C-alpha positions in Angstrom: -58.2 -44.3 -45.2 -59.2 -42.0 -42.4 -58.8 -43.1 -38.9 -62.5 -42.4 -38.7 -63.5 -44.8 -41.0 -61.0 -47.8 -39.8 -62.9 -46.9 -36.4 -66.1 -47.8 -37.7 -65.4 -50.8 -39.6 -63.7 -52.2 -36.8 -67.0 -51.2 -35.1 -69.1 -53.1 -37.4 -66.4 -56.3 -37.2 -67.9 -56.7 -33.7 -71.5 -56.4 -34.5 -73.7 -59.4 -34.8 -75.2 -59.8 -38.3 -78.8 -59.6 -37.2 -77.8 -56.3 -35.2 -75.7 -54.9 -38.6 -78.4 -55.9 -40.5 -81.0 -54.1 -38.5 -78.5 -51.1 -38.5 -77.8 -50.5 -41.9 -81.8 -51.6 -42.8 -83.7 -49.6 -40.4 -83.1 -46.7 -38.2 -85.3 -45.0 -36.1 -85.3 -40.9 -36.8 -86.7 -38.8 -33.8 -85.5 -35.5 -33.2 -86.8 -32.2 -32.2 -85.7 -29.1 -34.1 -84.9 -25.6 -32.4 -84.3 -22.8 -34.6 -82.7 -19.1 -33.8 -82.9 -16.0 -35.6 -82.3 -13.4 -32.8 -79.9 -14.9 -30.4 -79.8 -13.7 -26.8 -77.2 -11.0 -26.4 -76.0 -12.0 -22.8 -76.4 -15.6 -21.5 -73.6 -15.6 -18.9 -71.9 -19.0 -18.3 -71.6 -19.1 -14.3 -68.7 -17.5 -13.1 -66.2 -15.9 -16.0 -67.1 -16.4 -19.3 -64.5 -18.1 -21.2 -63.4 -17.5 -24.5 -64.5 -19.9 -27.4 -62.1 -20.8 -30.0 -63.8 -21.3 -33.6 -61.7 -23.8 -35.8 -62.9 -24.3 -39.8 -60.9 -26.6 -41.9 -58.4 -27.5 -39.2 -58.4 -28.0 -35.7 -55.9 -29.2 -32.2 -55.8 -33.3 -32.3 -59.2 -33.5 -29.5 -61.1 -32.2 -32.5 -58.9 -32.9 -35.7 -60.3 -36.5 -36.3 -63.8 -34.9 -36.8 -63.0 -32.1 -38.5 -64.1 -31.5 -42.4 -64.9 -28.9 -44.8 -68.3 -29.1 -43.9 -68.0 -28.5 -40.4 -67.1 -25.5 -38.0 -66.0 -26.0 -34.6 -66.7 -24.1 -31.2 -64.4 -25.3 -28.2 -63.4 -24.0 -24.9 -60.5 -25.3 -23.4 -59.7 -25.1 -19.8 -55.6 -24.9 -19.4 -55.2 -27.1 -22.6 -58.2 -29.2 -21.4 -60.8 -29.4 -24.0 -64.3 -28.5 -21.7 -66.6 -28.1 -24.2 -67.5 -28.6 -28.1 -70.2 -27.6 -30.1 -70.5 -28.4 -34.1 -71.7 -26.5 -36.9 -72.6 -28.8 -39.8 -73.8 -27.6 -43.5 -74.9 -30.9 -44.4 -78.6 -30.4 -43.8 -80.0 -33.3 -45.1 -82.3 -34.2 -41.9 -84.0 -31.0 -41.8 -84.3 -30.3 -45.4 -86.0 -34.0 -45.9 -88.7 -32.8 -43.4 -89.3 -29.6 -45.7 -87.2 -27.1 -43.6 -84.8 -24.9 -45.6 -81.6 -26.5 -46.6 -79.8 -23.2 -46.5 -79.8 -23.1 -42.1 -76.6 -25.0 -40.7 -77.4 -27.3 -37.8 -75.5 -27.2 -34.8 -75.1 -30.4 -33.0 -72.7 -32.9 -31.6 -72.4 -30.6 -28.5 -70.2 -32.2 -25.4 -69.7 -30.6 -22.0 -66.9 -32.5 -19.9 -68.7 -33.8 -16.9 -67.2 -31.8 -14.7 -68.0 -28.6 -15.9 -71.6 -29.0 -16.2 -73.9 -26.9 -14.5 -72.2 -24.0 -15.5 -74.4 -23.2 -18.2 -71.2 -23.6 -20.7 -73.5 -25.1 -23.7 -76.3 -22.3 -23.6 -73.4 -19.7 -23.5 -71.5 -21.2 -26.1 -74.9 -21.9 -29.1 -76.2 -18.8 -28.0 -72.8 -16.9 -29.7 -72.6 -19.4 -32.5 -75.5 -17.5 -34.9 -73.8 -14.3 -34.5 -69.9 -15.6 -36.0 -72.1 -17.1 -38.7 -73.3 -14.1 -39.8 -69.9 -12.3 -39.6 -69.0 -15.5 -42.3 -71.9 -14.3 -44.2 -73.9 -17.5 -43.3 -76.3 -16.5 -40.6 -77.7 -15.2 -38.5 -80.0 -18.7 -38.4 -79.5 -21.7 -37.0 -80.6 -25.0 -36.4 -80.0 -27.5 -33.2 -81.4 -30.9 -33.4 -81.9 -32.7 -29.9 -83.1 -36.3 -28.6 -86.7 -35.7 -27.1 -85.9 -37.1 -24.1 -82.4 -34.8 -23.8 -84.0 -32.2 -21.1 -80.5 -31.0 -19.9 -80.1 -30.0 -23.4 -83.6 -28.9 -24.1 -83.1 -26.8 -21.1 -80.1 -25.5 -22.7 -81.4 -25.1 -25.9 -84.2 -22.7 -24.4 -81.7 -20.6 -22.1 -79.9 -19.9 -25.2 -82.6 -18.3 -26.5 -83.8 -21.3 -29.7 -87.7 -21.5 -30.1 -88.7 -25.1 -30.4 -89.8 -25.4 -34.3 -90.9 -29.4 -34.9 -90.2 -32.8 -33.6 -89.2 -35.0 -36.6 -90.1 -38.7 -36.8 -89.7 -41.3 -39.5 -87.7 -44.6 -40.3 -83.9 -44.5 -42.4 -84.1 -47.4 -44.6 -81.1 -48.0 -46.5 -80.1 -44.4 -46.3 -83.6 -43.3 -47.5 -86.2 -41.4 -45.2 -89.5 -43.5 -44.4 -93.0 -43.0 -42.9 -92.3 -39.2 -42.1 -94.2 -37.6 -39.6 -93.8 -34.1 -38.8 -94.9 -32.2 -35.8 -94.8 -28.5 -36.3 -94.5 -26.4 -33.2 -96.1 -22.5 -33.9 -94.1 -19.9 -31.9 -97.6 -18.1 -30.5 -99.2 -22.4 -29.7 -98.2 -24.7 -27.4 -100.3 -27.3 -29.2 -98.3 -29.3 -31.6 -99.9 -29.4 -35.1 -99.7 -32.8 -37.0 -98.6 -33.6 -40.6 -97.5 -36.6 -41.7 -95.4 -36.4 -44.8 
């Protein structure tokens, strides 16, 4: 058994039966979906532009526990310390359940060390991911999922040249999507268009 699976089991054991039941039975979904097909050429990080290391298949210890064959990790290290990570997943179930292209990879689970925030590292990394994917025969388009209340990430995503396409809401009930509601945003239109699904 993998370490992450055992860690998840330990978390479940600490939950009360009522909270575990609610987690398994009903799980709210609420994400903004951004897309790029035209990444910006230059999104400069404040200061020097750090080297982005790309890991597919295997990764060093800070990333290894989350690596699998359906993910690529983009990381920045400073003197051996992991300061930023962005993940590309080819498990595109959530966007495809809302009618988006299941062939387009999803960027998510991004994190920047607190002492390195404010240096525009996040937009710097995610602006370069589609070009790297294209060299692998995958791109050049990519989605980014973000919680609607994560204002700092939204600013970074928009700074990197991504365009808001939709807000996806619904409930995951026993693993199935229910009560889906999608609000689509046109590129030139700031007013959302409601589409219950």
